[in-house]
C-alpha positions as CSV (number, residue, x, y, z in Angstrom):
1,A,54.7,100.2,87.9
2,E,53.9,103.4,89.9
3,A,52.1,101.6,92.8
4,A,54.4,103.0,95.5
5,L,54.5,106.6,94.3
6,N,54.2,108.9,97.4
7,A,53.9,105.8,99.6
8,D,55.8,104.7,102.7
9,I,58.6,102.1,102.1
10,N,59.2,100.2,105.3
11,T,60.7,96.7,105.1
12,K,63.2,94.6,107.1
13,G,64.3,93.0,103.8
14,R,65.2,94.1,100.3
15,A,63.3,96.9,98.6
16,E,63.0,96.6,94.8
17,C,61.8,99.7,92.9
18,D,62.2,98.6,89.3
19,G,59.3,100.3,87.6
20,K,59.2,103.8,86.3
21,L,58.7,106.2,89.2
22,S,57.9,103.1,91.3
23,C,59.1,104.5,94.7
24,S,59.4,108.1,93.7
25,K,58.5,110.8,96.3
26,A,58.0,108.2,99.0
27,T,57.3,110.0,102.3
28,Y,59.1,107.3,104.4
29,F,62.0,105.0,103.4
30,D,63.5,102.4,105.7
31,A,64.9,99.2,104.2
32,K,68.0,97.1,104.0
33,A,69.4,96.4,100.6
34,T,67.6,98.5,98.0
35,Q,67.5,98.4,94.2
36,C,66.2,101.3,92.2
37,G,66.2,99.9,88.7
38,G,63.4,101.8,87.0
39,Y,63.4,105.2,85.3
40,E,63.3,107.8,88.1
41,A,62.3,105.0,90.4
42,C,63.5,106.5,93.7
43,K,63.7,110.1,92.7
44,E,62.9,112.8,95.2
45,I,62.2,110.7,98.2
46,T,60.9,113.3,100.6
47,A,62.4,111.5,103.7
48,L,65.9,110.3,104.6
49,M,66.7,107.0,102.8
50,D,68.0,105.0,105.8
51,I,69.3,101.8,104.2
52,S,72.2,99.2,104.4
53,S,73.1,99.6,100.7
54,I,71.6,100.8,97.4
55,D,72.0,100.2,93.7
56,C,70.8,103.0,91.5
57,L,70.7,101.4,88.1
58,A,68.4,103.6,85.9
59,T,68.3,107.2,84.7
60,R,67.8,109.7,87.6
61,S,66.8,106.7,89.7
62,C,68.1,108.1,93.0
63,S,68.4,111.8,92.1
64,N,67.6,114.6,94.5
65,N,67.7,112.5,97.7
66,H,69.4,112.2,101.0
67,I,70.9,108.7,101.1
68,L,72.3,107.3,104.4
69,A,73.8,103.9,103.7
70,A,75.6,101.7,106.2
71,L,77.5,100.0,103.4
72,N,77.8,100.8,99.7
73,V,76.1,103.2,97.3
74,K,76.2,102.5,93.5
75,C,75.1,105.3,91.1
76,N,75.6,103.4,87.9
77,A,73.3,105.1,85.4
78,N,72.8,108.4,83.7
79,R,72.4,111.1,86.4
80,A,71.5,108.3,88.8
81,C,72.3,110.2,92.0
82,Q,72.6,113.8,90.7
83,Y,71.9,116.5,93.3
84,S,71.8,114.0,96.1
85,V,73.4,114.0,99.5
86,I,75.1,110.7,100.0
87,E,76.6,109.4,103.2
88,S,78.2,105.9,103.0
89,G,79.8,103.7,105.6
90,K,81.8,102.1,102.9
91,S,82.2,103.0,99.2
92,V,80.4,105.1,96.7
93,Q,80.6,104.1,93.0
94,C,79.7,106.9,90.5
95,E,79.9,104.8,87.4
96,G,77.1,106.3,85.4
97,H,77.3,109.3,83.0
98,Y,76.9,112.3,85.3
99,G,76.1,109.6,88.0
100,C,77.0,111.8,91.0
101,A,77.1,115.2,89.4
102,N,76.4,118.1,91.8
103,A,76.2,115.6,94.6
104,D,77.5,116.0,98.2
105,I,79.3,112.8,98.9
106,T,80.8,111.5,102.2
107,S,82.4,108.1,102.3
108,K,84.4,106.3,104.9
109,S,86.2,104.3,102.1
110,T,86.6,104.7,98.4
111,V,84.8,107.0,96.0
112,K,85.0,106.0,92.3
113,C,84.3,108.6,89.6
114,T,84.6,106.4,86.5
115,S,82.3,107.8,83.8
116,Q,82.2,111.0,81.9
117,G,81.2,113.9,84.2
118,A,80.5,111.3,87.0
119,C,81.5,113.6,89.9
120,H,81.1,116.9,88.0
121,K,80.7,119.8,90.4
122,A,80.4,117.4,93.3
123,N,81.8,117.9,96.8
124,V,83.6,114.6,97.7
125,T,84.9,113.7,101.1
126,S,86.5,110.3,101.5
127,G,88.3,108.6,104.4
128,G,90.1,106.4,101.9
129,A,90.8,107.1,98.2
130,V,89.1,109.1,95.4
131,N,89.7,107.5,92.0
132,V,88.9,109.7,89.0
133,D,89.0,107.5,85.9
134,G,86.4,109.0,83.6
135,D,86.6,111.8,81.0
136,K,86.2,115.1,82.9
137,A,84.8,112.9,85.7
138,A,85.7,115.3,88.6
139,S,85.6,118.6,86.6
140,N,85.0,121.5,88.9
141,A,84.7,119.2,91.9
142,I,86.0,119.7,95.4
143,I,87.9,116.7,96.8
144,Y,88.9,116.2,100.4
145,A,90.7,112.8,100.9
146,P,94.0,111.3,101.9
147,N,94.5,109.6,98.5
148,V,93.5,111.0,95.1
149,N,94.3,109.3,91.8
150,V,93.3,111.1,88.6
151,R,93.6,108.9,85.5
152,G,90.8,110.2,83.2
153,Y,91.3,112.7,80.4
154,A,90.9,116.2,81.9
155,G,89.7,114.3,84.9
156,L,90.1,117.1,87.5
157,V,89.8,120.1,85.1
158,G,88.8,123.2,87.2
159,G,88.6,121.1,90.4
160,T,90.2,121.5,93.8
161,I,91.9,119.1,96.2
162,L,92.0,120.2,99.9
163,S,94.1,118.9,102.8
164,D,92.7,120.6,105.9
165,G,93.1,118.4,108.9
166,I,94.6,115.5,107.0
167,A,98.1,114.5,108.0
168,T,99.3,113.2,104.7
169,V,97.6,113.6,101.3
170,T,99.0,111.6,98.4
171,I,98.0,112.7,94.9
172,K,98.8,111.0,91.6
173,M,98.1,112.8,88.4
174,E,98.3,110.5,85.4
175,G,95.6,111.3,82.8
176,D,96.1,113.5,79.7
177,A,95.6,117.2,80.7
178,S,93.9,115.9,83.9
179,G,95.0,118.9,86.0
180,K,94.2,121.7,83.7
181,G,92.9,124.7,85.7
182,A,92.8,122.6,88.8
183,G,94.4,123.4,92.2
184,I,95.8,121.6,95.2
185,I,95.7,123.6,98.5
186,C,97.9,122.1,101.1
187,A,97.1,123.5,104.5
188,A,99.2,124.0,107.6
189,G,100.0,120.7,109.4
190,S,99.5,118.6,106.2
191,K,102.1,116.9,104.1
192,C,101.0,116.8,100.5
193,K,102.8,114.5,98.0
194,L,102.1,115.1,94.3
195,T,103.3,112.8,91.5
196,C,103.0,114.1,88.0
197,L,103.1,112.1,84.8
198,S,103.4,113.4,81.2
199,N,101.2,116.6,80.9
200,A,98.8,115.7,83.8
201,C,100.0,118.6,86.0
202,K,100.3,121.2,83.2
203,E,98.4,124.4,84.1
204,M,97.7,123.1,87.6
205,D,98.4,125.1,90.8
206,F,100.0,123.5,93.8
207,V,99.6,125.9,96.7
208,C,101.7,125.3,99.8
209,L,100.3,127.4,102.6
210,N,102.3,128.5,105.7
211,G,103.1,125.5,107.8
212,A,102.4,122.9,105.0
213,D,105.0,120.4,103.7
214,C,104.8,120.0,99.9
215,K,106.7,117.4,97.9
216,T,106.6,116.6,94.2
217,T,107.8,113.8,91.9
218,P,109.9,114.8,90.0
219,K,111.4,116.5,93.0
220,E,112.8,119.3,90.8
221,C,109.2,120.6,90.3
222,Q,108.8,121.6,93.9
223,Q,111.3,124.5,93.6
224,P,109.7,128.0,94.0
225,R,109.3,129.3,90.5
226,G,110.7,126.0,89.3
227,P,111.0,124.6,85.8
228,A,107.9,124.3,83.6
229,K,109.0,120.9,82.5
230,I,111.4,118.1,83.5
231,E,112.2,116.1,80.4
232,E,108.8,114.9,79.3
233,I,106.9,115.7,82.5
234,F,105.2,119.0,83.0
235,C,105.4,120.6,86.5
236,P,102.6,122.3,88.3
237,N,102.7,126.0,89.2
238,M,104.2,126.0,92.7
239,I,102.9,128.8,94.9
240,Y,104.4,129.1,98.5
241,S,103.2,131.2,101.4
242,S,105.3,132.1,104.5
243,S,102.7,133.7,106.7
244,K,99.0,133.7,107.6
245,Q,98.6,137.1,105.9
246,E,100.3,135.7,102.8
247,D,98.0,132.7,103.0
248,E,95.0,135.1,102.5
249,E,96.7,136.8,99.6
250,V,97.5,133.5,97.9
251,L,94.0,132.2,98.3
252,E,92.6,135.4,96.8
253,L,95.0,134.9,93.9
254,I,93.8,131.4,93.4
255,E,90.2,132.5,93.3
256,Q,91.1,135.2,90.7
257,R,92.9,132.6,88.6
258,K,89.8,130.4,88.7
259,I,87.7,133.2,87.4
260,E,90.2,134.0,84.6
261,M,90.4,130.3,83.7
262,M,86.6,130.2,83.0
263,Q,87.3,132.7,80.1
264,D,90.1,130.5,78.7
265,E,89.1,129.2,75.3
266,S,90.5,125.7,75.8
267,Y,88.7,125.4,79.1
268,K,85.4,126.6,77.7
269,Q,85.7,124.1,74.8
270,L,86.2,121.3,77.4
271,M,83.1,122.4,79.3
272,E,81.0,122.9,76.1
273,K,82.0,119.4,74.9
274,L,81.0,118.0,78.3
275,E,77.6,119.8,78.2
276,F,77.0,118.8,74.5
277,D,77.7,115.1,75.3
278,A,75.4,115.3,78.3
279,Q,72.6,116.7,76.2
280,Q,73.1,114.1,73.5
281,Y,73.0,111.4,76.1
282,D,69.9,112.9,77.7
283,D,68.2,113.1,74.3
284,T,68.9,109.5,73.6
285,E,67.6,108.5,77.0
286,E,64.4,110.4,76.4
287,Q,63.9,108.8,73.0
288,L,64.4,105.3,74.5
289,N,62.0,106.1,77.4
290,K,59.4,107.3,74.9
291,M,59.9,104.1,72.8
292,D,59.3,102.1,76.0
293,Q,56.1,104.0,76.7
294,D,54.9,103.5,73.1
295,I,55.6,99.8,73.4
296,V,53.7,99.5,76.7
297,R,50.8,101.5,75.3
298,N,50.6,99.3,72.1
299,I,50.6,96.2,74.3
300,E,47.8,97.6,76.4
301,I,45.8,98.5,73.3
302,S,46.3,95.0,71.9
303,G,45.3,93.5,75.1
304,M,42.1,95.6,75.2
305,K,41.2,94.6,71.6
306,E,41.7,90.9,72.5
307,M,39.4,91.2,75.5
308,N,36.7,92.9,73.4
309,N,36.8,90.3,70.7
């Protein structure tokens, strides 16, 4: 199962790394479609993974890598692509628990953060849409994209959406408490359109820097020092700047608010719950992995006994 450990992977066809550590720490990796289906199978490849597409289907199977894919990248297992640099010509799917946590993601199309903590503390750049559907899926993440949809519970808690250089940014906040402690920073030359549902924008900052155009739905929310709530919909905290000097002051204020938020009890509870769940998940994975090892060991022992009889 570990035959390719520290080896060169060079194939014009499909590479299948389905055993535990099977292609881990390879010193060269050049393939077309690639499947990393074993525990830590493609972890810590020491070279650039230059591939057409990749499916990372097991725990930490593609973690700590630099993945350059012409097409799609799928990180569909626990911590599958954590701490990796991912560059995709099409889409990136972070569908595993903590699947792309702490990753640096660049995609020409869609990025999906669909599981708990899937894009936690990730830097996400997309030429299309970023869809945040998991529980705290993009917590403390930085997102740079023309379309952002946040539907998961506390999906963007503590996170930031940036608009620099993008003509129009459309953001839809739908999930329960999805924008708590989060911020949108709309830069000069950008038009940022924010739609808020229910309490999704509650305790969220919408910063409109000098030269930016900021719109909200409900439209009443976009008023400076506007209402906290329109019927059953909570408004974000609207912060406007009218000069470059004021831009700097506003950005310093936002940084200070982030620091203060980290001391907020409800925020700390959300982060503690995320970390607790992650530890529970890891413990379960380790137990299952140990059980697998024990099963393999018992089979090997049984086989040796049969050979000796």
